[in-house]
C-alpha positions as CSV (number, residue, x, y, z in Angstrom):
1,M,3.4,3.3,-14.3
2,R,2.7,3.4,-14.8
3,S,2.5,2.1,-13.8
4,T,3.4,-1.5,-14.5
5,G,6.1,-4.0,-13.6
6,L,7.4,-7.5,-13.5
7,K,8.7,-10.3,-11.3
8,I,12.4,-10.2,-12.0
9,A,13.2,-13.4,-10.2
10,A,11.4,-15.3,-12.9
11,L,14.3,-14.8,-15.1
12,G,16.9,-14.7,-12.4
13,M,17.7,-11.1,-13.1
14,T,16.8,-9.3,-9.8
15,A,20.3,-8.0,-9.1
16,A,21.1,-7.2,-12.7
17,M,17.9,-5.3,-13.3
18,A,18.3,-3.3,-10.1
19,L,21.8,-2.3,-11.0
20,A,20.8,-1.5,-14.6
21,A,17.9,0.6,-13.3
22,C,20.3,2.7,-11.2
23,G,22.5,3.6,-14.2
24,G,22.5,6.8,-16.2
25,S,19.9,7.6,-18.8
26,A,18.7,10.6,-20.8
27,E,15.3,9.9,-19.3
28,K,16.2,10.1,-15.6
29,T,14.8,13.1,-13.8
30,T,15.7,12.3,-10.2
31,P,16.8,15.4,-8.3
32,T,20.3,15.8,-7.0
33,P,20.5,14.4,-3.4
34,G,20.4,17.2,-0.9
35,A,18.8,19.6,-3.3
36,A,15.7,21.4,-2.1
37,P,12.7,19.8,-3.8
38,P,10.3,22.1,-5.5
39,A,6.8,22.8,-4.1
40,P,4.1,20.3,-4.9
41,A,2.3,21.1,-8.2
42,A,-1.0,22.9,-8.1
43,P,-4.2,20.8,-9.0
44,A,-4.3,20.0,-12.7
45,G,-6.8,21.4,-15.1
46,P,-6.9,22.3,-18.7
47,T,-4.9,25.5,-19.4
48,L,-5.7,25.9,-23.1
49,S,-9.1,26.7,-24.6
50,A,-10.6,24.6,-27.3
51,S,-9.8,27.2,-29.9
52,E,-6.2,27.5,-28.7
53,L,-5.8,23.7,-28.9
54,D,-7.3,23.7,-32.4
55,A,-4.9,26.4,-33.6
56,L,-1.9,24.6,-32.1
57,A,-3.1,21.3,-33.8
58,A,-3.4,23.0,-37.1
59,T,0.1,24.5,-36.8
60,A,1.5,21.1,-35.8
61,A,-0.2,19.4,-38.7
62,K,1.1,22.0,-41.1
63,K,4.6,21.6,-39.7
64,A,4.4,17.8,-40.3
65,G,3.9,18.3,-44.0
66,P,1.1,18.6,-46.6
67,A,-2.1,16.8,-45.9
68,T,-1.9,13.1,-46.7
69,S,-3.5,9.8,-45.8
70,V,-2.4,7.3,-43.2
71,P,-2.1,3.6,-44.0
72,K,-4.2,1.0,-42.2
73,L,-2.1,-0.7,-39.5
74,T,-2.2,-3.5,-37.0
75,I,-0.7,-2.6,-33.6
76,G,0.5,-5.4,-31.3
77,Y,0.2,-4.2,-27.7
78,L,2.2,-6.1,-25.1
79,R,0.6,-5.3,-21.8
80,Y,2.8,-5.4,-18.7
81,V,0.0,-6.5,-16.4
82,A,-3.6,-5.9,-17.3
83,Q,-4.6,-6.0,-13.6
84,S,-3.0,-2.6,-13.2
85,P,-5.3,0.4,-13.5
86,A,-2.4,2.4,-15.0
87,D,-1.9,-0.3,-17.6
88,Q,-5.7,-0.2,-18.3
89,R,-5.5,3.6,-18.8
90,M,-2.6,3.4,-21.2
91,Y,-4.0,0.5,-23.2
92,D,-7.5,1.9,-23.4
93,S,-6.1,5.3,-24.6
94,A,-3.9,3.6,-27.2
95,V,-7.0,1.7,-28.5
96,A,-9.0,4.9,-28.6
97,A,-6.3,6.8,-30.5
98,A,-5.7,4.0,-32.9
99,K,-9.5,3.7,-33.6
100,I,-9.5,7.3,-34.9
101,L,-6.9,6.4,-37.5
102,G,-8.7,3.3,-38.5
103,W,-6.1,0.9,-36.9
104,T,-6.5,-2.4,-35.2
105,V,-4.9,-3.2,-31.8
106,I,-4.2,-6.8,-30.8
107,P,-3.3,-7.1,-27.0
108,C,-1.3,-9.7,-25.1
109,D,-1.1,-9.6,-21.3
110,G,2.3,-10.3,-19.8
111,Q,0.7,-10.7,-16.3
112,G,3.7,-9.2,-14.7
113,D,5.7,-12.3,-15.5
114,P,8.9,-11.9,-17.6
115,A,8.5,-15.3,-19.2
116,K,5.0,-14.4,-20.3
117,M,6.1,-11.0,-21.6
118,A,8.8,-12.6,-23.7
119,A,6.3,-15.1,-25.1
120,C,3.8,-12.3,-25.8
121,G,6.3,-10.4,-27.8
122,N,6.9,-13.3,-30.2
123,T,3.2,-14.3,-30.2
124,L,2.3,-10.8,-31.4
125,L,5.0,-10.8,-34.1
126,D,3.7,-14.1,-35.3
127,Q,0.4,-12.3,-36.2
128,N,2.1,-10.0,-38.8
129,I,1.7,-6.8,-36.8
130,D,3.0,-3.5,-38.2
131,V,4.2,-2.1,-34.9
132,L,5.0,-3.6,-31.5
133,L,3.9,-1.2,-28.6
134,N,4.1,-1.8,-24.9
135,D,3.8,0.1,-21.6
136,G,7.4,0.4,-20.4
137,I,8.7,-3.2,-20.4
138,P,12.5,-3.3,-19.9
139,Q,14.2,-4.4,-23.0
140,T,16.2,-7.1,-21.3
141,V,12.9,-8.9,-20.6
142,I,11.8,-9.0,-24.3
143,A,15.2,-8.6,-26.0
144,T,14.6,-11.6,-28.3
145,A,11.3,-10.1,-29.6
146,L,12.8,-6.7,-30.0
147,Q,15.7,-8.1,-32.0
148,R,13.4,-10.1,-34.1
149,A,11.2,-7.1,-34.7
150,R,14.3,-5.1,-35.9
151,R,15.2,-7.9,-38.3
152,E,11.7,-8.0,-39.6
153,G,11.4,-4.2,-39.9
154,V,8.7,-3.8,-37.3
155,P,9.1,-0.6,-35.2
156,T,9.0,-1.1,-31.4
157,V,7.7,1.6,-29.1
158,Y,7.2,1.9,-25.3
159,S,5.2,4.4,-23.3
160,G,4.2,5.2,-19.8
161,G,7.3,4.3,-17.8
162,S,10.9,5.4,-18.1
163,L,13.6,2.8,-19.0
164,D,17.2,3.0,-18.1
165,K,18.3,1.5,-21.4
166,A,16.3,1.4,-24.6
167,D,18.7,1.1,-27.6
168,L,16.7,-1.9,-28.9
169,Y,13.5,0.1,-29.1
170,T,12.7,2.5,-32.0
171,A,11.3,5.1,-29.6
172,G,9.6,5.7,-26.3
173,Y,7.4,8.3,-24.6
174,V,7.1,8.6,-20.9
175,P,6.1,10.9,-17.9
176,P,9.0,12.4,-15.8
177,D,9.1,9.8,-13.1
178,G,11.8,11.5,-11.0
179,E,9.8,14.8,-11.0
180,M,6.7,12.9,-10.0
181,G,8.7,11.3,-7.2
182,T,9.9,14.7,-6.0
183,T,6.3,16.1,-5.9
184,L,5.1,13.2,-3.8
185,A,8.3,13.1,-1.6
186,T,8.0,16.9,-0.9
187,Y,4.5,16.3,0.5
188,V,5.5,13.2,2.5
189,A,8.5,15.0,4.0
190,S,6.3,18.0,5.0
191,Q,3.8,15.7,6.7
192,L,6.5,13.8,8.7
193,K,8.4,16.8,10.1
194,E,7.2,16.0,13.7
195,R,7.5,12.2,13.3
196,S,10.6,10.1,13.5
197,G,9.5,6.6,12.7
198,G,10.5,6.7,9.1
199,A,8.8,5.3,6.0
200,I,8.1,1.7,5.0
201,V,9.0,1.8,1.3
202,Q,7.8,-0.6,-1.4
203,G,10.0,0.0,-4.4
204,F,10.5,-1.8,-7.8
205,P,13.7,-2.7,-9.6
206,A,13.0,-0.9,-12.9
207,S,14.2,2.6,-13.9
208,W,10.9,4.3,-13.2
209,G,10.7,2.7,-9.7
210,V,14.3,3.6,-8.8
211,E,13.8,7.2,-9.9
212,R,10.7,7.5,-7.7
213,V,12.3,6.1,-4.6
214,D,15.5,8.1,-5.1
215,A,13.3,11.3,-5.0
216,L,12.1,10.2,-1.5
217,K,15.6,9.7,-0.3
218,A,16.7,13.0,-1.8
219,A,13.9,14.7,0.2
220,G,15.5,13.5,3.4
221,V,12.8,11.1,4.5
222,K,14.1,8.4,6.8
223,I,13.7,4.9,5.3
224,A,12.6,2.4,7.9
225,S,12.6,-0.5,5.5
226,Q,12.6,-1.1,1.7
227,Q,11.4,-4.1,-0.3
228,D,10.2,-4.6,-3.8
229,A,6.7,-5.3,-5.1
230,D,5.9,-8.7,-6.8
231,A,4.2,-7.7,-10.1
232,T,2.6,-11.2,-10.3
233,N,0.9,-10.7,-6.9
234,L,0.4,-7.0,-6.5
235,V,-2.6,-6.8,-4.2
236,Q,-2.6,-9.8,-1.9
237,G,1.2,-10.0,-1.9
238,T,1.5,-6.4,-1.0
239,Q,-1.1,-6.7,1.8
240,Q,1.0,-9.5,3.3
241,Q,4.3,-7.7,2.8
242,I,3.2,-4.4,4.3
243,A,1.4,-6.1,7.2
244,A,4.7,-7.8,8.0
245,Q,6.6,-4.6,7.8
246,L,4.1,-2.7,10.0
247,N,4.6,-5.5,12.6
248,Q,8.3,-5.1,12.3
249,H,8.3,-1.3,12.4
250,P,5.3,-0.4,14.7
251,D,6.5,3.2,14.9
252,A,6.6,3.8,11.1
253,S,5.3,7.2,10.1
254,A,4.5,6.5,6.4
255,V,4.1,3.8,3.8
256,W,5.3,4.7,0.3
257,I,4.0,2.5,-2.6
258,T,5.9,2.9,-5.8
259,F,3.9,0.5,-8.0
260,E,0.5,2.1,-8.2
261,T,-1.7,-1.1,-8.2
262,A,0.0,-2.3,-5.0
263,V,-1.6,0.5,-3.0
264,L,-4.8,-1.5,-3.0
265,G,-3.1,-4.2,-0.9
266,A,-1.2,-1.7,1.3
267,A,-4.5,0.1,2.2
268,Q,-5.9,-3.2,3.4
269,A,-2.9,-3.9,5.6
270,V,-2.9,-0.4,7.1
271,K,-6.6,-0.5,7.7
272,A,-6.4,-3.9,9.4
273,R,-3.7,-2.7,11.8
274,Y,-5.2,0.7,12.5
275,P,-9.0,0.2,12.1
276,G,-10.9,3.5,12.0
277,K,-7.7,5.5,12.3
278,Q,-6.6,8.4,10.1
279,F,-3.1,10.0,9.8
280,P,-1.4,11.0,12.1
281,D,-2.9,8.2,14.2
282,R,-1.8,5.8,11.6
283,P,1.1,5.9,9.0
284,L,0.6,8.2,6.0
285,L,-0.1,6.2,2.8
286,A,1.2,7.7,-0.4
287,T,1.5,6.4,-3.9
288,F,1.6,7.1,-7.6
289,Y,-1.2,7.8,-10.1
290,A,-4.7,8.9,-9.0
291,N,-6.4,5.9,-10.6
292,R,-10.1,5.5,-9.9
293,P,-9.6,2.7,-7.3
294,T,-7.0,4.9,-5.6
295,L,-9.4,7.9,-5.6
296,D,-12.1,5.7,-4.1
297,L,-9.7,4.8,-1.2
298,M,-8.8,8.4,-0.7
299,R,-12.5,9.3,-0.3
300,K,-12.7,6.6,2.4
301,G,-9.7,8.0,4.1
302,Q,-7.5,5.0,3.4
303,V,-5.0,6.6,1.1
304,D,-3.6,10.1,1.8
305,A,-1.8,11.2,-1.3
306,A,-1.2,10.3,-4.9
307,V,0.9,12.1,-7.5
308,E,-1.1,12.1,-10.7
309,N,0.2,12.4,-14.3
310,S,-2.3,12.0,-17.2
311,L,-0.2,9.2,-18.5
312,E,-2.6,8.5,-21.4
313,W,-0.9,11.3,-23.3
314,S,2.1,9.0,-23.8
315,S,-0.1,6.5,-25.7
316,W,-1.6,9.2,-27.9
317,A,1.9,10.6,-28.6
318,A,3.1,7.1,-29.4
319,I,0.3,6.6,-31.9
320,D,1.0,10.0,-33.4
321,Q,4.7,9.3,-33.9
322,I,3.8,5.9,-35.4
323,A,1.5,7.7,-37.8
324,E,4.2,10.1,-38.9
325,L,6.6,7.3,-39.5
326,K,4.2,5.2,-41.5
327,A,2.5,8.1,-43.4
328,R,5.5,10.3,-44.1
329,K,8.5,8.1,-43.3
330,T,9.4,10.8,-40.7
331,P,11.7,9.3,-38.0
332,M,10.0,8.9,-34.6
333,S,11.1,11.5,-32.1
334,K,13.9,10.4,-29.8
335,D,12.7,12.9,-27.2
336,V,10.7,11.0,-24.5
337,R,8.5,14.0,-24.2
338,P,8.2,15.5,-27.7
339,N,7.7,19.2,-28.3
340,Y,4.4,19.7,-30.1
341,G,4.2,23.4,-29.4
342,A,4.1,26.0,-26.7
343,G,1.9,25.0,-23.7
344,L,1.6,21.4,-24.9
345,D,3.4,19.9,-21.9
346,F,0.9,17.1,-21.4
347,W,3.0,15.5,-18.7
348,R,2.6,18.1,-15.9
349,S,2.0,16.4,-12.6
350,T,-0.3,17.3,-9.7
351,L,-0.5,16.2,-6.1
352,V,-3.9,14.8,-5.2
353,T,-5.1,14.7,-1.6
354,K,-8.5,14.7,0.1
355,D,-8.5,18.5,-0.4
356,N,-8.7,18.4,-4.2
357,L,-10.4,15.2,-5.2
358,P,-12.2,15.2,-8.5
359,P,-16.0,14.2,-8.6
360,A,-16.7,10.6,-7.8
361,G,-16.1,8.3,-10.8
362,Q,-13.9,10.8,-12.6
363,L,-10.1,11.1,-13.0
364,V,-8.2,14.3,-12.3
365,P,-8.6,16.5,-15.4
366,P,-5.4,16.7,-17.5
367,P,-3.4,19.9,-17.6
368,V,-3.7,19.8,-21.4
369,D,-6.5,18.1,-23.4
370,Y,-4.2,15.7,-25.3
371,E,-7.1,13.9,-26.8
372,A,-8.6,17.0,-28.3
373,F,-5.2,18.1,-29.6
374,F,-4.2,14.9,-31.4
375,T,-7.7,14.4,-32.7
376,A,-7.7,17.8,-34.3
377,K,-4.1,17.4,-35.5
378,W,-5.0,14.2,-37.4
379,K,-8.1,15.8,-38.8
380,Y,-6.0,18.5,-40.4
381,E,-3.2,16.2,-41.3
382,F,-4.9,12.9,-42.3
383,G,-8.5,13.9,-42.8
384,T,-9.7,11.7,-40.0
385,G,-13.0,12.4,-38.3
386,N,-14.4,14.3,-41.2
């Protein structure tokens, strides 16, 4: 996450989750091993003007049906781990979108712990919520809450991170994790052509994590070691883990961090072992999502690359699909990346390096202004913002 994650061992499910994450899914976008990966994406930036977005929004609203009103709702938001900058981005965007429609959002932080996530699911349902939303929690972790929600007629929606199995959910909307992995892996492979030490990989046993690491392997990058992140201890735990792996593999050429928050700890470990050094005099450090803390580390020369996806779009799409369900009884889209019209591919990824950093304090601009699109769509459709 997305992206967000969990400590599988807390439920004794490490092996089961890892195996499940490797299974088939309509969401999986990992490239075929041995296939030539595409070139890294160009820097992101809005590709549609304000007038074009407004016209597309009006068309989408008309397609949805005659103008109507949207009921007041209470959304229960089960957060994977609020410590994660990606989690913060998804949660904040869900709150911003819900506010436009006059909805209330009640959060509960799972803190990366499956037991706490499971408890959060039921705690939120106890508060008579209308919808249960989360940022990509595997359904095995909150199966009891999902089953209860189904019995009570409460829709359940995930966003931000792909799941291998989601039949207990009503719907989900996620970035293409495998394609993101390919973009980052292409860059890593190109940088390591003259180096043979291999990559220290920190993965994660969830579908989105497996897809990302599979892309690195498909790009032909040698794996020096692979371990999983601990979602309950993402920074200090990662610092210790990567420091140990750097000691064990002193000739490592790269460090690949699958769980975005963990890069904060990895950067500390690399800096401690290679003070004042830059790649190629230290291992390349690559990760997912150009969150503000990651961008700050890139400006300091401590992180080399991050593949960005404006994952906030998935929260806005989730809120939109909930609105269609509740206002019109239109079934929520089963497409994890719904088609709202030509050019509205909100999920296009971009590779971020020191050469294309956004201004300090800002995120990389999205390829499509999802906020402007949905705000305009709801104005035409539901009369909000007038």
